[in-house]
N, C-alpha and C positions, 0 to 999 in steps of 0.2 A: 429577498432579488441579489443578483449579482451587482457588484459594484460597477460603477460608472467606469467604461472604458478597460474592464476585464477581461473579458471575451476578444475584443480585438487585438490587445496584446498578446494573449494566449493562441489565437489564432495566427498571428504574424509569426510568430516563433516557431508554431508547427509547421508552417509554410517553409521556412527557411531551411527547417529540417529535411522535412519530406521532399524537398526541390534536392537536395544532397544526397537524399536517399535514392530516388530514382536516376539521379545521375551515375551511380555506383551500378546500377543495372538490375535492382531488385527486379524480380518477376512478380508481377501483382496479378491477384484473382480476385473476382468479386464474390463474396459469399453472403448467405443472409444471418443477420446477426439480430434474433429476436426484433423482427420488423424493419430493421435498418439496414444498410449495406455497409458491410465492413470491407476494408482492403487488408489482405495478408497475402503473404506468400506461403506460407504452410500451417498456420495456425489459425484454427477457426474458434470463435467463442460460442459453442454450444449452449444457446438459452434452456435447452430441457434440461439440462444437467448443472444447471443454476439454482441456488436457492429461490425456491418457489416458482421456478422456469417461467421468470417475466422476461425484463428484456435486456438482460446482458452481462453486467458486471457481476465475478464470480469469485470471491474471496473465500479460499479455503482453509483459512486459521480456526482451528479449532478452540473454542475459548473454553476457558476451566469449567469443571462441574463446581454445584453449589458449595461443597466443603470446601474448596480450592478456592473458590471466590471470598469466601467469609475468612479463610486464613490470610489472605492478600490483606483486606481489609484490617484485620487485626495488626499485621505487621504493619502497614501504612501510618497505623494509629500509635504504633510504639514507638517509632522515630518521628512522628509528629508530621503533620501537613508540610511540605515545602514552599517556603515563600519564594516569589521571583527571585531563583538564583541568577548567580552569576554564569557567564557564558561557558557552557560545556562543548569541547572540541570532541567529536566522536570518532576516532579512527574507521575509515572504509576500505574493507578488503573486497575487490569486485572480482566476481571468478564467472567469467565468460565460459559457457558450457555448449558446445556446439556439435553437428553430427558431419561437418566439414566446411571448407572456406564459402566464403559470402554471405551475405546478411539473408539469403533465403534459407540458409541452413543454421543461422542462429550467430554466425559470426559479426555480430554488431562491431561498429568500427568505435575507435576511441572518441570520436565527435560526439557520438550519442551516448556514451557513458558521462562524458563532460556534462552534457546538456540534461541528463538525469541527475546529476549532483546537484547542478545548479537549480534546477526545480526544487529539491530537498531543501536547500539552503534558501530560497526564496518561499516556501511554504513556511519552513519552521520559525524563521525570521519573522513572521506576520506580513512581508511586503506585497504580498497579493492581496491584503484585505482582511486577513485573521490578527488573533491575538499573537503576539510574539512570544516564543518559546526561549529555553534556555540553550537550543540545541542547534550547534553548526556541524558541517559534517565536512571531513577534510579525507580526501583520496589518498590512501597511501599505496596500493599498488593493484594492478591489474593482471590476473593469470589466464590464459586461454588454454581449455581443454577440450581435445574431439576425443568424445565418447559418446556414441548413438545412445546408448542403454541409459547413461546418466541423463541425457538430453531430453528424453524422453519420461524421465524418472516421476513415478508418482507420490503423492503426497503419502508418507508413511511406509513406504516400500524400503525393501532391500538394499536396491540401486541409490536412493535418496539417503541413506544412512552411509554407504559406502563412498557417496559422493562427497557429503559432508565431513566425513572423517579424514579424508585423503585431503582436503582444499582448506577446510578451516583455518584461520589465523588469528593471532591476539587472545585477549581474556574475555571478562564478561563485559566491559564497555566497548570491546570493538565490533562493529555491523559488518558482517559477510553478507554478500548480496550473491544469490546464484541466480544467473541469467540463462534461462532455460525454455524449453517447449512446455514448462508447468504440468506435464504430464500427459499435455495432447487432449485431455478430457472435458475440455470448456474454461478452466480455472484460469484466472487470471495470476493469481499468486497466494504465497500464504506466508505465514511467519510464527515466529515462538515466543511466548509470553516472558518478561523476566523473570517470573517464579519458579518457570523450569529450568533456569540454566544451572543452577546447582546440582540438580539431580542428573542432569544430560548436557553437558556443555559442548560435547562435540557436534550436537544436534542443532544448536542456535544458530539463529541467522533468519533471513528473508529471500523467500523464490519468487522471482518474477519472471513472467512471460517477456521474452527477447522482443518481441513486438510492440510491448507496451511502453517503451521508452519514447522520450521526444521524437517525433520523425520515423517512429513504428507503423506498422501496417495493421494494428489492430483496432482501428477506428470503430467507436468514438472513445477509445479507451488508450490513445497514442501521444498525450500529454506529458506524461510522467507521473502521473498521480497514482495509479497501483503501486508503484515505489513509496508515494507519499503516505498512501495509506495502509501497507504492510510496515512499512517502519514505525506508524502508530500504535501497531499492535507491538512490534518487538519493544516498544518504551512502555507498554501497558494499557494503551487504550482498547475499550472495546468498541464493538457497531454501536452508532447512535440508536439503533433500532433493539438492541438487546433487552430483553425483559419486557417489550412492547408498553402497556400504558400501565405501568407500575409505578411504584414509589422508588427503588433503588434504579431502576431502568441500566443505565451504562455507568453509576455512580460519579456520575458528572452532574452537580446542580444546574448548570446553564446550557445544557443542552436540552432542548424541549421535548418531553417522550414522543415516540413514534411508533405505532403499532407495527409496522412492517418495512422493509426495505422500500426504497424511493428508486425508480428508474426513470432513464433519461432526463430531464429537468422540469418537475411538476410545480411552477412556481404556486405559492400560496396552499399546498397541499396541507391538509390538517387532520389526520388520522387518529389522535386522542383529544377528545373535544369535551366541555365541561369546565368547571370552574377550577378544577383540580390540575389541569394542564394547559398552562399559559404559554402561548407562542404557537405559530404554524411549525410545521417538518422542520427539521436543520439540513434541508436537503442541500445547501451549500457545503456542507461539513464534509472534511476527508473523511468521516469515518461512516458515511452513508454509503449507496451503491449508485449516485448518480453519475450520469457521463463526465467526464474529466474537465470539460467546458462548463460544467455547473458548481464543480465544487470547487472553493478557493479559501476555505479558513478553518483554523482550531479557534475554539473558545479559550477564556482565561482559565475556565475551570479543567479543562483538558491539559493546558500548558501546565498547571499546577501538580496533576496528576501525573504526566509523566516525570516531572523533576523528582516528586515525592516517590515514585516506583523506582526510578534510577538511582536513588540514592539508596533504597531498601536493598534493591537487589543487583546493581550493574555498578555502584560507585567506589 
């Protein structure tokens, strides 16, 4: 269940930024979003193109194949599971890619960018109700590029590769966030994993739908937790439902096994039953597919895993 006071605080934060966005003159259109109503100027969440065609959150991150997963676990074992580390400050380069001026064209204001950084820092510090991680995020630079092709670049396309090659900054430890229309095909975002950096450093980073930031218009995914979710992948976490009701699942011991993604906020959902599977589904976890207002935590095991993978691949 959500911690007492968590939803009201998040809704108050959203309301403040939504008011600011509307005051800037964004044109809002109602669209259907998996049975709910979303408000967005240009970006709709097409549930038919979402993993399982359910109720909407669509993460396009491609999880490593079985051989790569084994290699990652071997690497972690060789360097040792990281204890709770001292704070690691991650430099953030935020690339606003738009198709013209104004929020409706993806040119999000600095206030929303800072709000997204605030959400990341709150989530990874555990102040929203979960475990504290080692990570804090420091905004180093923001750049703005008007390029309609890059704005609509799909995952794995030539346009995405060109965009990242031209804009990416920093080394393995630097988080590059690309704010775009996320391909325009129903995805909220995607990310690369730590293990892929060495072989393809220019491709490293996180892509998020510009309307998913706090005050954006991709309700119910507009409190900034698409960013939280995708950065979780960038730091090495899998989805909580990876592997379904299996022993390895997401390779984190304290996230209960989950047969499939959860959507909305289905309290007490329990998709893996029996004595082997203790606990209800982790619908409040940032690495599930629930609404932004429903997810508010990482676990201690996830925090440890992120530290281990950062040390192994990004440190």
